[in-house]
C-alpha positions in Angstrom: 116.9 154.0 75.9 117.4 150.3 76.6 116.1 150.8 80.1 113.0 152.5 78.8 112.5 149.7 76.3 112.7 147.1 79.0 110.3 149.1 81.2 107.8 149.4 78.3 108.0 145.6 77.7 107.5 144.9 81.4 104.5 147.3 81.5 103.0 145.6 78.5 103.3 142.2 80.2 101.8 143.3 83.5 98.1 143.2 82.4 98.1 139.7 80.8 100.2 138.4 83.7 97.8 139.8 86.3 94.9 138.3 84.3 96.6 134.9 84.2 97.4 134.9 87.9 93.9 136.0 88.7 92.4 133.1 86.7 94.8 130.6 88.4 93.9 132.0 91.9 90.2 132.0 91.1 90.4 128.4 90.0 92.4 127.4 93.0 90.1 129.2 95.4 87.1 127.7 93.7 88.4 124.2 94.0 89.7 124.5 97.6 86.4 126.1 98.8 83.6 124.7 96.7 84.9 121.1 96.4 85.0 120.5 100.2 81.6 122.1 100.5 80.2 119.8 97.9 81.7 116.9 99.7 80.1 118.1 102.9 76.7 118.3 101.1 77.1 114.8 99.7 78.1 113.5 103.2 75.0 115.0 104.8 72.9 113.6 101.9 74.2 110.2 102.7 73.2 110.5 106.3 69.7 111.8 105.3 68.8 109.8 102.2 71.3 106.9 101.9 74.5 106.1 100.1 72.9 105.9 96.6 71.8 109.5 96.7 75.2 110.6 98.0 76.9 108.8 95.1 74.4 110.3 92.7 75.3 113.8 93.9 79.1 113.4 93.6 78.5 111.9 90.1 77.3 115.3 88.9 79.8 117.6 87.1 79.7 120.1 90.0 83.4 120.6 90.1 84.7 119.4 86.7 82.0 121.5 85.0 83.2 124.9 86.5 86.8 123.7 85.9 85.8 123.4 82.2 84.6 127.0 82.3 87.9 128.2 83.7 89.8 126.2 81.0 87.7 128.0 78.4 88.4 131.4 79.8 92.1 130.7 80.4 93.1 128.6 77.4 90.2 129.1 75.0 87.2 127.1 73.9 89.3 124.8 71.7 91.4 123.7 74.6 88.3 123.1 76.7 86.7 121.1 73.9 89.8 118.9 73.7 89.6 118.4 77.5 86.1 117.0 77.1 87.7 113.9 75.6 89.6 113.4 78.9 86.4 113.8 80.9 84.6 111.2 78.7 87.6 108.9 79.2 87.3 109.4 82.9 83.6 108.6 82.7 84.3 105.1 81.4 87.1 104.7 83.9 84.8 105.7 86.8 82.3 103.1 85.8 85.1 100.5 85.8 86.2 101.8 89.3 82.6 101.4 90.6 82.2 97.9 89.2 85.5 96.7 90.8 84.9 98.4 94.2 81.3 96.9 94.2 82.5 93.5 93.4 85.4 93.4 95.9 83.8 95.4 98.7 83.3 92.3 100.8 87.1 91.8 100.9 87.6 95.1 102.8 88.1 98.7 101.8 91.8 98.5 101.3 91.7 95.7 98.8 88.6 97.1 97.0 90.0 100.7 96.9 93.5 99.6 95.7 92.2 97.4 92.8 89.5 99.9 91.9 92.0 102.8 91.6 94.3 100.5 89.6 91.5 99.7 87.3 90.6 103.4 86.9 94.2 104.2 85.9 94.5 101.3 83.5 91.2 102.0 81.7 92.0 105.7 81.5 95.4 105.0 80.0 94.1 102.5 77.5 91.4 104.8 76.3 93.7 107.8 76.0 96.1 105.7 74.0 93.3 104.5 71.7 92.7 108.0 70.4 88.9 107.6 70.2 87.0 110.8 69.4 84.4 112.2 71.7 81.5 110.5 70.0 83.1 107.1 70.3 83.9 107.8 74.0 80.4 109.0 74.7 78.8 105.8 73.2 81.3 103.7 75.1 80.4 105.5 78.3 76.7 105.0 77.7 77.2 101.2 77.2 79.4 101.0 80.3 76.9 102.8 82.4 74.0 100.7 81.1 76.0 97.5 81.9 76.9 98.7 85.4 73.3 99.7 86.3 72.2 96.2 85.2 74.9 94.5 87.3 74.8 96.5 90.5 71.4 96.0 92.2 69.3 98.9 93.4 68.6 98.4 97.0 66.3 100.7 98.9 67.3 99.5 102.4 69.4 101.8 104.6 72.5 100.4 106.2 73.1 100.7 109.9 76.0 102.9 111.0 77.6 104.1 114.2 77.4 107.7 115.2 80.4 109.4 113.5 82.9 111.3 115.7 83.1 115.1 115.6 86.1 115.1 113.4 84.5 113.0 110.7 83.3 115.8 108.4 86.2 118.2 108.9 88.7 115.4 108.1 86.8 114.6 104.9 86.9 118.2 103.8 90.6 118.6 104.6 91.4 115.5 102.7 89.6 116.5 99.6 91.1 120.0 99.7 94.6 118.4 99.8 93.9 116.1 96.9 92.4 118.9 94.8 95.4 121.1 95.5 97.8 118.3 94.3 95.8 117.8 91.1 95.6 121.5 90.4 99.4 121.9 90.6 99.9 118.9 88.2 97.2 119.6 85.6 98.9 122.5 83.7 101.9 120.3 82.8 100.0 117.3 81.3 97.9 118.8 78.5 94.1 119.2 77.8 93.0 115.6 77.7 95.0 114.5 80.7 93.7 117.6 82.5 90.2 116.4 81.8 91.0 113.0 83.3 92.6 114.5 86.4 89.6 116.9 86.9 87.3 113.8 86.9 89.2 111.5 89.2 86.5 110.3 91.7 88.2 111.7 94.8 84.9 112.5 96.5 83.4 109.1 96.1 86.7 107.5 97.2 86.5 109.5 100.5 82.8 108.7 100.9 83.3 105.0 100.2 86.1 104.6 102.7 84.3 106.4 105.5 81.1 104.5 104.7 82.9 101.1 104.5 84.6 101.6 107.8 81.5 102.8 109.6 78.7 100.7 108.0 80.2 97.7 106.3 80.6 96.7 102.7 76.9 97.1 101.7 77.0 100.9 102.1 79.8 101.7 99.6 78.2 99.2 97.2 75.1 101.4 97.0 77.3 104.5 96.8 78.9 103.0 93.6 75.4 102.4 92.1 74.5 106.0 92.8 77.7 107.3 91.2 77.1 105.3 88.1 73.6 106.7 87.8 75.0 110.2 88.2 77.5 109.6 85.4 74.7 109.6 82.8 74.3 113.4 83.1 78.1 113.8 83.6 78.8 112.2 80.2 76.0 114.1 78.5 77.3 117.4 79.8 80.8 116.9 78.4 79.6 115.4 75.1 77.4 118.4 74.4 80.3 120.7 75.3 82.5 118.8 72.8 80.0 119.6 70.1 79.2 123.2 70.9 82.3 124.9 72.4 84.0 125.7 69.1 80.7 126.2 67.2 78.9 128.8 69.4 79.5 131.2 72.3 80.3 130.0 75.8 76.9 130.9 77.2 75.1 128.9 74.6 77.5 126.0 74.9 77.4 125.7 78.7 73.7 126.5 78.8 72.9 123.6 76.4 75.2 121.2 78.3 73.6 122.1 81.7 70.1 121.7 80.3 70.8 118.3 78.8 72.6 117.1 82.0 69.7 118.3 84.3 67.1 116.7 82.1 68.9 113.3 82.1 69.5 113.6 85.9 65.9 114.2 86.6 64.8 111.0 84.8 67.7 109.1 86.4 66.8 110.3 89.9 63.2 109.3 89.4 64.2 105.8 88.3 66.6 105.5 91.2 63.9 106.2 93.8 61.1 104.2 92.2 61.8 101.0 94.3 61.5 103.1 97.5 58.3 104.7 96.3 56.5 101.5 95.5 54.1 100.3 98.3 54.8 97.1 100.0 52.6 94.2 99.0 
């Protein structure tokens, strides 16, 4: 009888356990496959259109957005709504990262990267400790983005670079896959808000900035930082809309509304970014 009871309990746990494992594997496979491909697309965009457009692309919620969907499916809409606070915290922290890297780029990539990452961590920690709600974090993010866009100049000139070696793109993709794997293993133990921050750490722009800095000098990553800041407008709007809708409507309506708002803002932002290049020379 006891053996039958244990067997019945085990059978009852098999279905939810399989579902949980399936979600975890889907999330891991998604991040390990799609994230390197997105980095590849951004790297090719940099070579074709310049660093600002590459930064703009990696500023979009192309990985953190789908991760939010997985969080909703795995832990429920309430958990994903709480995680949006972490994403908005990370938005402000990313703006601070960009400002510091831009300001210190002339000192070399090691100095700029070290202090920019330290600034990201400090700003994220302070904002998490502050306990600001999503609306306050969103307004703070908009103010930070507006300030950074006014400080970092928009230059339409292309920086000269050496022809990259064959291993350039594969090494970038392998590096981002390793970083993503590490964050994925840590995230389940740190809670929803910290998970949102970890999902939004600017690993892609860090890799792009270092490679651009080494191959083309400090002006290239400076424009990358401006592109990232411009891309964060839609990023912040996406997660703020989710914070308002995830627990009030179904997932399709919530994510559909967030995507629509983000794309509308990004279309205007991209137009404004490319205006200087489109103006005829006098």
